[in-house]
Structures are given as structure tokens and as C-alpha cells.
C-alpha positions, -999 to +999 in steps of 0.1 A: -004+000-002+028+020+007+038+025-033+006+037-041-002+064-014+037+079-027+023+075-064-012+099-049+010+124-038+034+127-067+009+131-091-013+162-067-001+199-078+010+215-052-007+251-034+016+266-042+023+257-075-013+269-081-008+296-063+022+311-088-002+307-118-005+341-135-027+349-166-011+370-195-035+388-220-037+414-242-053+446-236-063+477-256-045+508-242-083+527-249-094+507-226-074+513-196-074+548-174-061+585-186-028+583-170-021+543-180-031+557-216-003+585-211+021+563-202+020+532-235+045+556-251+016+555-281+012+515-278-026+501-292-022+470-271+000+463-238+000+424-217-020+423-183-007+396-162-034+391-134-032+368-105-060+340-103-078+359-092-081+384-115-062+409-097-045+427-121+002+425-112+014+438-144+008+461-176+034+459-194+050+463-238+044+428-248+041+399-241+076+384-244+080+410-212+053+396-195+067+358-196+100+370-189+085+391-154+062+366-148+092+340-148+119+363-125+090+366-098+089+333-091+054+326-113+040+308-140+031+324-163-003+313-193-017+328-218-055+338-219-068+349-251 
């Protein structure tokens, strides 16, 4: 029975891994508050990084940078369309 218990434990997803997932999605600059639009340097689309509760953690210039920022902060980014 011990082997079965060990296998079950290994297949479970640790809560830390779930908590570290962040979602990257494109955002139209026109949909953002005016003070943020002013900082967009003429871009029409930027990328948002959100936690699992939907809270916005960051806004960045492009998708690649969003993934880099997430990974540098020990988070696991996934794309949302």
C-alpha cells in the first residue's frame, strides 16, 4: 500500500504551484485609465499579468516581457486569449 500512497502524492498538484500561476492577456490601451494611457508611448495594445483571483499585477509593453517578468518573480505564466 505504501507505493500507492507515494504515487498519489506525487500526482497531486501542490498548492504553491497553483498559487504561482499567473495569466497573461492583451489589453487595449484605449480601455485603460487615462493616466496609464499617457504612459503607453503610442502603443495600442499592451499585456496584463493577472493572478488567479483576477487582480492585475502588472502591465507591460509586450507578451514576451510579461512572461519574463512573471518568471523572474517565481510565477508560472500562461496565455489567456
